[in-house]
N, C-alpha and C positions, 0 to 999 in steps of 0.2 A: 503493500499499500503507500502510495507516495506520500511524502511529508508535505504538511501544508506549508505554504510560504510564510515566511515571519511578517509580521506588521512592520510597515516602513514607519520610523518614528519622525516626528516633527522636532527638530532640534535647531536653533540659532548657531551661526558660525561661531560667536565668541566662546560659547559652551563647548561646541564640538572640538574646537581647536585647542581647548584647555585639557582635553581627555587623554588620558595615557594609561588607562587601565584596559588591557586586552585579555580575554580569557576564552576558554571552551569549557562546557559543562560536561565533557566527557573525553577519555582517551582516544576514542575513535577517530581515525583520520578525516572522516567525513563529517564529524559533527561540526556544527556551525561556529564561526568565532564571532564573539561579541566585543564591543566596545561599551563599558560603562562610563557615562558622563558624569560631571560633578554634581548635577542635580538627581542623578539616579536614573536615567534614560538607559535602558539596556538595548543596544542597537546591534542588530545583525543587518538590518537595512535601514536606510533614512529616505525621508521624502524632504527635498528642499526646493524653494521657489526663490528666484532673485534674478540679478542682472548679470548676464554674461557679459564681463567687462573686458576680458581679453582672453585670447587663445593662440595657441602656437603648436605646429607639427614639430616635435622634438625627437622624432624616430631617426634611425641612421638607415636600416635596411628596409623598414617598412613605415608606414604612418602610425605614430603614435602621439597622441594630442593632449596637451595640457591645457586646462582652462581655469578661469577664476569667476565664480559665482558669488556676487556680493548680496548680503541682506543688511538689514538696518544695524546690525551688530558686527558685521566684519565680513571676511570673505572664505569660502570653501575653496580648496584646490581639488580638482577632478583630472583624472587620467583615463583615457580611452584609447584602446590599440585593437591588436589582432583578437583577443578573447572576447571583445565586445564590439564587434565591427558594426552593428547598427547604431550603437551610441557614438563611435568614432567617425562614422559618415555624417550623423546628424551634427555632430560638434563642428565637423569641416564645413557644413552647409549654412549653419545659423549665422546671421551677421552679427557683428559686434557694434554697439550694444544692443541687446535684447534681452527682455523677460524670458526665462526659461524655467520648465519645472524638471527636477532630475529626481528620479528614483535609482538608489545604487547602495553598494556595500561599502562599509568603511574598510579601509585598506591602510597598512602601516609600512613605513620604513624607518630606518635609524637615521636621525638627524646628526649634523656635525658633533653635536654635544652629546651624543649616545643615546640620547632618549627618543621615543617614538615620535613620529610625525604622521599624524592621521590625516588621511586623505579620501576622497571618494571615488569608487570605481562605478562609474554609471552603468545602470542596465538599460535605461531609457532616458533620453533628452528630449523635451519637446518645446517649441516656443509657445509662450502663453501671453495674455494680456495683462495690464495694470490690476485690473479687477481681481485676477486670480491671485496676483502676488499679494494684493491687500488681504484676501480672504486667507492665504497661507499665514501671513504675518499674525493675523487675528487667532487663527487656529494653533499657531506655534507659541503664542503669549499665552493662551488658555492652558495648553498642555504643559508647558514650563511651569506656570503658576500652580497647577496641580501637583506637579513633582516637589515644588518647593515647600508645599503644605505637608507632604509625605515625608519630606526629608526633616522637618521640623518634629514631626509627630513620631518619626522613626517607625512609621506604620507599614512599610513594605521591606522585604529582604533587601531589594536593590537600593533603597534609600539609606538602610543601615550601612550597607556596603560602601555607597558612595561617601557617606558620612566620615566612615572610618579611614578610606583611602586618601580623599581629597581634603576634608575638614573645609568645605565650601563657605566662603562668605556670603551668606543669603542676601544681605544688603546689596551687594555688587550685582548679583542676579536679578534682584527687585529693581534696580536702578536700569539694568539692561532692558527689562521689559518695559518700563516706563518710556525709554528713549525709543524702543521699537514701536510702541503705541503712537508717539508722537510723528512717526513717519506716514502713518495712514492718514489720508486726507478725506476720505469719504465716509469712514466708518467711525462710530463711537465703540471704543473698547474700554472695558473697565478691567485694570489689572487688579486681580484679586489679592486681596491683602495677605500675603503669606508670611506673617510675622511668627 
């Protein structure tokens, strides 16, 4: 029986880029790899929407595309190549700058300081409009606010793990959400008080 696909988590770039806890839940070579973010999002897949601000083919023998997708809090780095040909083709075709939606898997490599750098390996990249981007920002604010509440309460195993590993500054993430809300032009967003 095939395994169900993991839910793609909505996470802002600032939080995603601060993540450095990667793990598998079993020793099986096919078991999924997860990234646990500072607010306790357990991500095997992520769903991001933002502005594709740059892209370049950095491959030597074959096309290997690197792109930057910015949201109100920072930028995701995405890489697409021979193992994700549809995403690589889409990335090569989409004009810069454009709003895009990306569903992909967290991936990592060792940075120059020896710490993991977390990037996204897209499965799907599609152009979207500004309203879709605003809706994603609103949804990501709500999802993050819920995680902040769980973090404060220690009400989920992932929240407890995130608190132990990162000891995150909740005020910093609450400010991040307020700043993200300011980027919305047409929607009223209430940032849940996650004290």
